[in-house]
N, C-alpha and C positions, 0 to 999 in steps of 0.2 A: 272197339271203344272201351277204354278201361274203367269209365264209371257207367253203368247201364241199368236199366230196369231187369229184374231177375225175380222169379218166384222165390218168395221167403221160404215158406214150407210147403210141401207138396198141396198144390190146390188152394193154398190159403194166401191170397193177395200177392201184391208185388211189392218190390223195396228198391232202393240202390244198391247195386253191387259195386264194390271197392276192390280193386286188384292188388291192393298193397303199395302201389306206387303213386298213381293219380288220386286226387280227391276234389273237393269242391273247396273254393275260395271266395271269400267277399272282403272288400276293403271299405265298406260303408261305415262311416264314423259313428252311426247310431248303434253299433254293436258295443260300445263301451258300457261298462257296468258300472264303474266307479265304485262307490261305497253303497250302491242300491241293493235291495232285496233282488233276487232272481231266482228263475227256475229255468233249467235246461234239461230237456228229456228226449229220449229216443228209445227204440227197440234195436237190438243188435243180435246177430248171429255170426260167431267168429267161425270161420270154415277150415282153418288148419292150425296147427300147434303154434304158440307165439315164440319167436326168436328169444334166446336167453339174454342175448347182450342189450337189446333194445325193445322196450315196451311198446305195445301196439297203441296207437293214438286213435281214439274215437272222435274228439273234437279239441280244437285249441283256439286261443285268441292271443294275438301277439305276432308281430313280425320276426322277432330275432330273441334268441336266448340271452344276448348280452344286454338287452333292454330290461327295465323294471316292468313289474306288474303284468306278466304274461301269465296264462294259465293254460292247463290242458287236463283232459281226463283220458286215462291210459289203463292198459291191462298188462300186467306182467306175465312172465312165462310160468309163473306159479299160481296164476289165477287170481292174483290181487287186483282189485279195481281201485285206482287212486286219483285224487284230484291234486294235481302239483302246480305250484304258483312260485313266482318271483325268485330268481337265482340269488337275490341279496339275502332273503329270509329262509329260503329253502323249505317252504311250507309243503308237507305231505299229509293229505287226509287219506288214510289207507284203510281198506277192509283187511280181514284175515286172509289167509291163503285159501285157495280152491273155491273161491266164490263164483268165478267165471271159467267155464269150461267150453272148449270148442264144440261144434255141431249141436248146441242147445241155444235156443232163443231165450232172450232176457229183456225185460223192460228196465230201463236205467233212468234215473233222475238225479240230478244234483240241484240242491236248493240252498239259498242263504236267506235267513229271516231278518227282521230288524234288530235283533240282538247279535248279528253276525254268526249265529250258529251255521255252519256249513254242513249239510248231510248229503250222504250218498245213499240212495235207495236202489235195491235190485228187487224186482218183482214185488214192490210195494213194502219191502222189509228195510229198515235202516241197517245198512252194514259198516257205516263210518259216520262219525259225529264230532265236530271240533269247532272251536271259535276262530274264525278267520277274519281279520280286520283290515286285510290288504285292500287297497283301492286298485280296481282293475281298469286301469286307463292306458297302460303301456305307452306312455307320452314321453318319457325322459330317458336319456341314457344314464349309464353308471356315474358319469361326471356331472349330470344334471342338465345337460343340453336339450332343447325341446326338439321335437320332430313334428312334422306336419300331420295333420288329422289322417292323411291316406297311409300312414305307416302302420295302421291298425288292420290286422288280418283275422278274420274268423275262418277256420278251415274245419272241414268235416272229412274224416276218413284219410286225411294226408298226414305225412310225418309233421310234427308240431314244432315249436320254437326250440325244442331241445335240439333237435337234429337238423331242421330245415333242409331236408334232402329228398331226392326223388329216388334214392336207392331203397329197394323193397326191404332190404334187411334193416333198415334203420327208421322202423315205426309207424309204416303206414298200415292202415287197416286193410284186413283181407277177409272179406265176408260182406254180409248185408247189414245196411242201417236203414231203418223206415221211421217215419212220423217224427223227424227231428223238429223240436220246438225250443225257441230261444226266447224267454220272456224276461224282460229287465223291468223292474219295479214291482213285480209280483212274485210272491213266494207261495206256491200251492202246496 
């Protein structure tokens, strides 16, 4: 079973273990954020070095890189954690390097407040902060054609809209994720 319960740290609870290929996916239309405030949080433990070519995806929203208003939270091979969004605007809210290392547990949060300040927190400390006014609905193509509501995917631990692939070298999360929370309308 590629996504399974596994001990997070020796003797300290369980979490979901992701193998770098499979992940969790929801196509519930209520995952849309739009212009709302939001909080997304989880705890992670990366269990191996990250591929240099493709960042490791923690979570993402949106079906396809060619659609507007997708987003994902990913970790690069240099330990940068970044929130990426919308191919049209190429917005990257990034930490400095060496923030995330493998074989270490981290509490991660991404929030956007009423003034559109998007912040990334690692273990309670702000590591990135930028104003992001994108409307996260992933509802139109680059040409403006509308898609049905079921085109919205929220994925956890799976390669995101950048790669949309089951190839382990293309961005799937390898390690543990626990306590994943996705709250729209609330910035904690």
